[in-house]
C-alpha positions as CSV (number, residue, x, y, z in Angstrom):
1,M,8.8,-33.9,91.8
2,R,8.5,-30.4,93.4
3,G,8.0,-28.9,90.1
4,A,5.1,-31.1,89.3
5,A,3.6,-31.0,92.8
6,A,3.0,-27.3,93.0
7,P,0.7,-27.0,89.9
8,V,-1.3,-30.0,91.2
9,A,-1.6,-28.7,94.8
10,S,-2.7,-25.2,93.3
11,G,-5.3,-27.0,91.1
12,L,-6.7,-28.9,94.0
13,R,-6.9,-25.7,96.3
14,G,-8.5,-23.8,93.4
15,G,-11.1,-26.4,92.5
16,A,-9.7,-26.9,89.0
17,F,-9.5,-30.5,89.4
18,R,-12.7,-32.4,90.3
19,P,-13.0,-36.1,90.5
20,V,-15.4,-37.8,88.0
21,V,-17.8,-40.0,89.7
22,D,-19.1,-43.1,87.7
23,R,-21.7,-44.4,90.2
24,L,-22.9,-44.0,93.6
25,F,-23.9,-46.9,95.8
26,P,-25.3,-46.7,99.3
27,L,-23.3,-48.9,101.8
28,E,-26.3,-51.5,101.9
29,E,-25.3,-52.3,98.2
30,I,-21.6,-52.7,98.7
31,V,-21.7,-56.2,97.0
32,R,-23.1,-54.6,93.8
33,A,-20.6,-51.7,94.1
34,Y,-17.7,-54.4,94.2
35,Q,-19.3,-56.3,91.4
36,H,-19.5,-53.2,89.3
37,L,-15.8,-52.5,89.8
38,E,-15.0,-56.3,88.8
39,F,-16.4,-55.5,85.2
40,H,-13.7,-52.7,84.7
41,T,-16.2,-50.6,82.7
42,Q,-16.4,-47.5,85.0
43,V,-15.2,-44.1,83.8
44,G,-14.4,-42.3,87.0
45,K,-14.8,-43.4,90.6
46,T,-17.2,-45.6,92.2
47,V,-18.4,-44.1,95.4
48,V,-20.0,-45.8,98.3
49,T,-22.0,-43.6,100.6
50,V,-22.9,-44.0,104.1
51,G,-26.2,-42.8,105.6
52,R,-26.4,-40.7,108.6
């Protein structure tokens, strides 16, 4: 496990690994975000944003 963790940690620190974002939803559309997840068609992460 340690042998695999070191390259992953290095890639995270160096910015080599970036998450793929499928869609952004504001918190007010949380129901739509959940419905989007239920379809299992997303390629990447579904992100819910919170306003300031």
